N, C-alpha and C positions, 0 to 999 in steps of 0.2 A: 325537457332539460338534463344534460349529462350530467352523470355523478362524477365522472372523471376531468379534474380541473386543477391548476396550480394556482392555489392563492397563497401568495407570499406571505408568509405568518411575522415577518417583519414590517411591513406595510398594511396587510390587508385587503392588500389589493388582488383582484383575480386576474392574472395575466396570460392564460390561455385555459381555452375547452377542448375536450377530446369528445368525440361519441361513443356512447357504448354500442358493443357489439349487438347486431341483428341474431335473432336465434338461429337464421340461416350461416350467417357467419359463424356463429359457435360451431355448429355442426359441419362446417367445412374445416374447421381449425381441428376437431377431434379426429376427422378421416384424414387429416394431414398428418398429425401425429401417429395413426394407429397403421397408416401406409408406410411411414420410416420407419417403423419398430422392425420389421422383419429384416430389413437391411442392415440398420444400425446394431440391433442386438447379434447379429452373426459377423460383424465386424471383426477386423483383427484388434486386438487389445492394444497394439501398438499405434494402431490408427485412432483410436480414443484418446488416449495419451497425448499424441500429437497434438489433436485438437486442443485439447486443454491448455497445453504450451501453447498453444498461439491466442487462444482467448487470454492469456495471463500477459502476454507480451502486447496485446491491445490495450488492454486495461491499463499497463504503464505509460502506453505512448500518449493515450488521451486522459492520465488524471488529472488535471486541471480542469478541463472542459467537463468533466464527469463530477468532480467535485462541485463545480459552481451549480450544476443543476440541482443537487440536492440541498444546496444551501438555501437555493431558491424556493424549493419545493416545500421542505420542512424546517428551514430554520437551522441546519448543522452549521457550526461556526468551521470558517475555513478550514483552518488547521485540523480538526478532528475530522471534516470531511476526506480530507487527503489521508489521513490515517485510516478511515474507512476503505480507501481504494487499495492501501500497502496491505492490510489483512485480506482483503478480496484475492489481489495477485497471489498470494502465499497458498490461500486456499488451493485454487486451481492448479498452481505448481506441486503441490503436496500431492495431490491425487493423481497427477501426470504422473510423479517419478513413484508413488507407492502402490496406484490402484492395480497395476498388474501382479504384484505380489500377493496384495488382497482377495483377488480371484483366481489364484492358483488351486486346483484340486485339492483336496484334503483326504489323506490315506486315515481308514479308519481300521482298528483291529479288531478282528471276526472271530468270536469264540467258536464258532462252528465250524469254522476253516473257511478256504477262499477267501475271496479280496472283495474289499468295499470301499468306496471313496464317496465323497461330497463333491458336487460339482455346483459352480455359482453360475446362476444363469438371471438374465434378466426377467422381469416380469410383464413388461408393457406399458401403455402410457399411462404417467402419473400427472395429478393436479396439483400445483403448488398455489397456496393462498399465503401471499406476503404481506408484511405490515410496512409502515411508512418509517420506524424510528432508525433501522438501519438498512434503506433502500438496496444497496448492492450487495451488501454482506449475508444477509438474510438470504437472498436469491443463491449467492453463491454456495452457501454450505448444503442446499437442498440440491441444485443443478448440479455440480460439480462430480458429487460421486454417483447420483444417479446415471448421468450421461456414462460416467466411466465402467457403470455396471452394463450399458446397453440398452437402458429403459429409454423412453421418450418422453418429453416434458411439454405440459399445458401450464403456463403462468400467468395467473390472475394476481396483479399487483393491487396495493392499496389504491383507492381512486384520487388520493393527492399525489401521487407518484406518475403519473402517465408519462412524463416526459424521461424519467430515469428507466421507465418500464421499457420506451422503445429506444432507447440509447444501448439499454442490454441485449435487446433484440437485433440489433443493428451488428454489434458485437460479433454475436454468433454468424451472422451472415457473410460478415467479412472475413472471420476465422475460418471460414469453408466449412460449416455444419450442414449436413444433408437438410435438405427442405424438410421441414416439418420433424426435426429433432428436439428444436428449441421453437414454442410458437407462443408469443403473448396474445392474450385476450383480454379486452375490456369487458368484463362479464359483469352483470348485474346479480345479486345473491338469490335471485330465483333462478336465474343462467345456471348458477353454481350448484344448486341442487339438483338440477338435470343433469350436470355433466358428471358430478358424482355418480348418480344413478345409471349413466350411461355403461352397458355393458362393455364396450372397448375401453374402458378406464378403470384400471387394477387398483388403485391406491391415491390417497391425498394426505399430501403434508401442510399444516398450518401453523404459522406462528402469529400469535393474535391474543386477544383477551380471553379469559376463561367463557364467557359468553358465547362467542364466536367458535371456540372449540368444543364446547357442550351442542351447539348446533350440528357442526360438521359432524361430529363423532356420531350423533343420532342418524342422521340421513346416512352416514357409510355401513353402521352398524344393519339398518334395515336393507342395505345392500350388499352386506357380506365384504366390504370391501376394508382394507388395513388403513390405519392412519397413523401418522406422527403428530403429535401435539406438543408444541412450546408455547406455555400460556402464561401467566403472571407469576411475580414473585413478589415476596416481601423479606428479601436476604438480610439475615442479621450479620451484624459485625462487631463479634464480641472481644471486649478488651479487658484482658485480667489483670491484676493489680502490678504483676513486674513487667506489662508492656513498656516498652519505650514510647512515650507519651507525644511527645513532639514529634516523632517521625511517622507515628500512628496516626496522628490528628492529620498530619499533610496527604498521607495515603487515603484516609477516611473522606476528606475534602474531593479528592478526585476522584475517589469511587461512588460518591454520590451524585456530585453535580456534573461529571462530564456528560455530553449529549443532552444538557439541561436537565439532566436526573431522567432522560426518556429511554431507560433500559430496564428490561425484564430481571438482570441478573446485578443490577445496582445494589450496592449496600444502601438498604434504607431503613433498618433498626439499629441504632447503635447502642448495644446493650454492655455497660460499664459497671465493673466492679467500683463499689461506694470507696474503696481507698484511693483511687483514681480519679473518681467522677468529677470533682471541681476543675482539676488539674487539667483533664481532657476536656470537658465542655468547653472551658474558657480557650484552651489550644485549638479547638474545633471552629468555634466562633472567632477566632482571629483569622484562622486561614480561611472563612468562609467570607470575612471583611475585605480579603484581597481580591477576591473575584472581580475580573473585568468582563460588565454585561454590558450587552450593545450591538452594534450592527454586526450580524455574523458573517460578512464580507471581508471584515478588516481583520487582518493575521494575529493582532493580540487580543482579540474576542475570545474569552472561555464560555460564558454563558450566552447564548443566544436567546432568541423568543420560543417558548412553546410551539409545537407543531400547528396549532391552531387557536383561534380564540374560545373555540369550544371546548378544548382541552383547558385551557387557561382559565376558564369559568369552574368547570368541573372541579378542578384542583383547587381554586379558591373556595368553593363550598365546602370541601374536604376539611381545609384548613380553619375556615371559619366557626364550623361545628366544634372542631377542638377547641378553639380558643372559647367559644361560648359557654364552653361545658367544663373551663377551668384550666386549660392548658397552658402553661408559659412559654411565651415568644421570646428565644434568646437572641435573634436575628430576623430580620424580614417581616413577614408575616401577611404580604397582601399583593394584588396583581399592580403593574406600573400601570399608570395613567396613559393614554396614547391609542394610537392605533394597530400598535403590533401587540402581539401576544405574549407579551413578556409577565415573568412573575418573579419578584423579589427571592433571591436566595436567602432560605429561610429553615432555622432551627427550632425544633419545637421540645419542649421537655414538660413533663408532668400529664402525659398521653394516659390514660386509662380504659378500660375495656368498655365503657358505655360511649364511647368517641368512635366516628367513623375511621378514623386515622390508626387506630388500633389493627383493625381486621382485614379494612381495604387496603389495595397496593396504591400509595401514592405515585402517580407516573410525572413526575416534575422534580423541580428542584428543592425538594422540602426532606430534613434529615428529622430523625424524631431520636431523642435521647432518654434512654431507661437507665436507673439507678438500681443495682442487684450487689447482694451480699453474696459473694463467693461464687465457686462452677456450679453447683446444683440450682441455685438460683438462676444462673444465666443459662444454664443448658435447659430448664424448664421454661424460661421466657422465649428462647429461642423457639423452641418447638411449638409454642403456643400459637400455631396459625394454620391455616387451611393450605399454606403455599410449602412446597419444598424444592425451591432450585438451586440456589446456591447459599453459601455463607461462607465467613472467615474468621478465623481464630488467630489472636492476636496476644502472646506471652513468650517470656523468656525461657520458660520449661518446655523442652521439645518432647518429653514424655506425655506431660500433660495435654500438648497441643493433639497429639495423635489419640490419646485417652477422649478427649471431648471429641474430636473428630467422627469417632465410632459413635458417638452418641447424638449428634445431629441428625435430624430427618431432612435430609438433603441429598440431592442428585451430584453437587460438586460442592467442595471444603477446598479451601485455601487456606494454608497457615503462614502467617505474617506477612501476608501480601492481599491486596483486594482480589476476591473472584472475577475472572477474566475468562478469554475466551483465545485459542489458538488451534491452527489448522490442526494440531494432531492430537488435540485433547477432546475427548468425547463431551460433547453438551447435552445437558437436558434434566429434568427434575423427576421428583415423585409427587405425591398426593395431587393436589389441584393444580401443580404447576406443570402438568402433562405426563404424556405418553412417548415412550420412544428415545431414540438419542441421534444426536447428528454430530458430526464431523470425527476427527480420528478413523481408524478403521471400524467403529463401531457405526458410523454414517454409512456405510456399504454394505451393513448387512439387513437394515430394515425394509428396504423395497427390493427383496432378491431371493430366487428361489434356490433353497438349498438341496438340489436334488442328491438321492441317493442313487448311485449304480453298485449294484451287488454282483458278483460273478462268484459262479458257483465254485465248490472245490473240486467236482467232479471232470 
């Protein structure tokens, strides 16, 4: 039985299945990408930029049908699915515009005389292992900068996203990408291990769970391959006593519950100063109670189903563990009866260290509220996690916000706005949230040969 299938999480019905690739097909895919590399890596930079522009144009022209695919595959509400297409377009256009500049030679000062420069060159075939929660966006932030670099791509998508995977491969074909520059593969985990070990493959980028990241990093390490890993998060959302509570609660609701809470950099832990805790918790619960949950195909739905019944059940177990050990439910708290993978938008308080919800990532529509006394306690709690992806600080005192931002153990900190993503901004974390950066100019520096060229003074 194939692991690649579309199971609509709003209904629980399997709508289509796709065959897992044979070992021969995997070898053919690697050979195709390897063969394409020699031509693509030496192509004119302007040619690569033009391809990315054409890709962006096609995404725009097919936005409605592309959005409908991921609504069916993983339950993303229709408007949010359209929003994902928009950021994908911005990523391809960003690298089309700025990629040539990022690839320019960098001259160095040479103490001993002569001249030296760093030339940026492609490294070869790369494997991308992508998740289901943002099926197009996650691929774009890996593929766009690396195609601009002149690398070629093997793309293994999540098993529940075969239709969006095929739709993206078709976009590259229709945009005129060289054969082998971007190859979709429906690979098994065992085949992935063999792909990483293949001498023709020079690196691997994974966005996914901490467990998957550790497994991929182990294989890559044994084979001396570079990795970029974007893993889990338990992002703190710090609310200080001078914050605009009503505005911050409204932002907090969207920062937690967009994409049904299934985002690595979603606000997950609301750390609130005791002076405004009661006011904020009341305001946040009021915001949560306005959430429209239901059919993700409808334009007014904000909260759709989780990606699968397994995801719903896993989240339910984490929440039940917290409740059984004394946590307080301020809103929601349980899965919704029926065939779909729905879970009530939930707010928990009183979560303590012996509960799974304290240390584990809650990948779904569950917010956890913590009460703290002052800045020191807020920062200590924010940093009391194995994760370090994003964080946000909400205060009217900009000097304090800057001070707190320097103390937070995170790869990204937002001040008076939720942690987000944009084509020009680097994305990535520290600690167990991953290795490396994507997007911005830093996204082009991960899989590239910074070749030194030194000319003698003589």
